[in-house]
N, C-alpha and C positions, 0 to 999 in steps of 0.2 A: 670897721660897720660902725654907724651912732646908731643905739637906740633912741627915736624918735620919742615913744610913749613915756619913755623916760628922763629922756633928756642927758642921758651918759652916755661916754663911747664903753661897748662892745668888743674887746678883743676877741678875736677868731682865731681859732689852735690851728696851723696851719696841718694838711693833709698829710699824713708823714708816706715816701711813694713806698709801695708794696714792690718787691721784686717778681717779676710778671714772665723769665724768661727771658724779656730781653734786653741783654745788659747794659750795652751800649747808651738806648735810652732813659735805663732807670737810673744810669750813673749818672747821667746828666741832671735829672728830676734830684736824683740823693743827693750831690755835689751839690747843687741850688740849694736843699734844703739845710746843710749842713754850713753853706757857710754863712744863711741867714738868721743862725746861730752863734755867727762866730764862732765852731768847734773845727773847721775844714784845715786850719790849718794845723794841727795835734792828728788829723787822718791823716794828711799829705805828708808830713813830716816826723811824725811823731813826738814823746814825751821825751827832753832835755832829761842826758846823764847828768846824776847826782855827783857832784864836783867830787874830786879827790883832800881825802883829810877829812870829811865831815864826821868822823864817828862821835857817836854822844858823848864821849869822855873827854873830847879837847876841845879847845877853847876857841872857836871860829871866829872869823872876821867879819865884820860886817857884810861886805862881797859875797863871802857862804851864804850868812842869814839869810838875804835878801837874794840867793838864788835857790837856797831850799826852800823856802815861802813859796816862789815861784814855781819850783817842781809841784808842790805837792797845790798850788791852785791848779794848775796843770792835769793832774793827776784826776781831782773833784771834774772837772771840764767833759775828760775824756771818759770816765764813768758815764757821764747826762751822753758822751755822744753815743758809745755803747748802745747805750739802753737803747735809744735812735732805732740804730741795724740791728738790732735784736727784732725792736718791735718790725723793722722791714723786710725783716727775712724771714722764712717760715722755716719751723723746726726743725726737717728732715733735714735741711740742706745748713741749717748750722751746726746739725751732729756732724756734719762732716769736714768742719774745720777744726784741724787740730790745735790750735793754739789763735786763741781771743783773748788774750790777754790785754791787750789795748784795743782799741778801735781801728787802729791803723794793720795792724797783722789783721783783724778782720774784712777791711776793706783791699788789701793787697790778696789777699785766700781770695776772696769773692773776684778779682779781676783777673787770676791765673786761672781761678774755674774755667771763669764763663764767657769773658772777655773774647770774642770770634764768635763764639755761638753764633747769636746775633745775622754774620754773615753765612753765615752754612745753610741758619733759616729764609735769609731773601735766595740762596739759590736753592732750595729746594723750592719755597714758594713760584720762584720765578719755571722751576720743572713741572712743577703740577698746577701750573695758568698755562702751560701747553697742553698738556695733559686735557684739562677741561674743555678747553678752546678744542682740541680734536677730539674729543670724546662721541661716540656714536652708539645708537641700539644695531646691535646684531640678530640676524637674521635667525628666526626663532627664538630669541630669547623674550622673557617673559617681563611682564611689566616691574613685578616688583621684585625681578632677577637687575634690570637694567634699573631702578630708581634707586636701591642698596649700593652697584656700580658710583654713582655719579655723584648719592649724599656722601659716597665713603670719600671721595676725590674732596670735595666739598667742607667735610666735618679735617681731612689735614691743613686742606689750606687756609684755616681758621686758626690752627693749630701752633702754622708756619705766622699767623697776624694776618694774614688776606682778610681783606675786607670785600667779603663773597654776602649777596644779601638774599630771599628768596624767591625774588623777582627775576633774581641771577641765572637760578636753579630754574625756575619753572620756564623761562625764557631760552634756556638752553636743552630742556628738555622739548620744549615744543619743535623747537629746531632740528632735533636730531634724530625721532624717533623713524622707523620702518615705515615704508611709501604706503601701506597697507594702512596707517592708521592718521593719515592724510584726509579723511574726511571725519573722522572723529574728532581732531585737532579745530577741521572747519565749523563744527559741530559746539563743539566747549568754547571757544571764543565767538562764535553769535551769544551763547547765551552766561556767559560770562566775561566779567571786569579783569578781563587777565590780568592789567596792572598789580590788582592785589592779590589774585588767585595765592594762593598759598600751598606749599608743594605735599600736601597732606588732601586739600580736597581738587587739586589733578590729578595724583593716583587715585583717588578713591572716583574721581570721575572716567578715569580709562578703564579700570579693573569695570568698575557699570557698562559701559559701551561692548 
């Protein structure tokens, strides 16, 4: 990115992907981030083993010295990769990772803990979508009670990654009220722009009527 005011290039630090509970999506973003830093091979394969016969008291060959130097460089890079993972993962989750000496151990533990959780959430979301679509107000149910049921499902859909807007919720409520509210719905639609009507405004209008 170029800073036109100074004429110099300004480097923008990429944002570290925060783990939000959706493992597959986060893993793709984090892998790409670590690849851009040239750390991915360490996360995927780990640090090389120290060659045998490399005690400090022994005379080392040139190949052994080169190998030791390479491993030290890997360890330094691995500490940097670990730092990125620490910033991406909440402390509460990090506390559940038993072995975190290397970035590979952290990555493998996250994969074992959370891979598949996104599939579970997708299945839950599909069930909630069906529940939301078939939801109807019950005879004798109060406005507050029905709004509570509707918003409870909407919140659970959002927690599973569902994209549901206020317009979706207000539209659903308009369509699913019991027949005694038909005249109220017509009155609200005539006096308001229903496309921008908030859930709170709709609830207030229904309670007033």
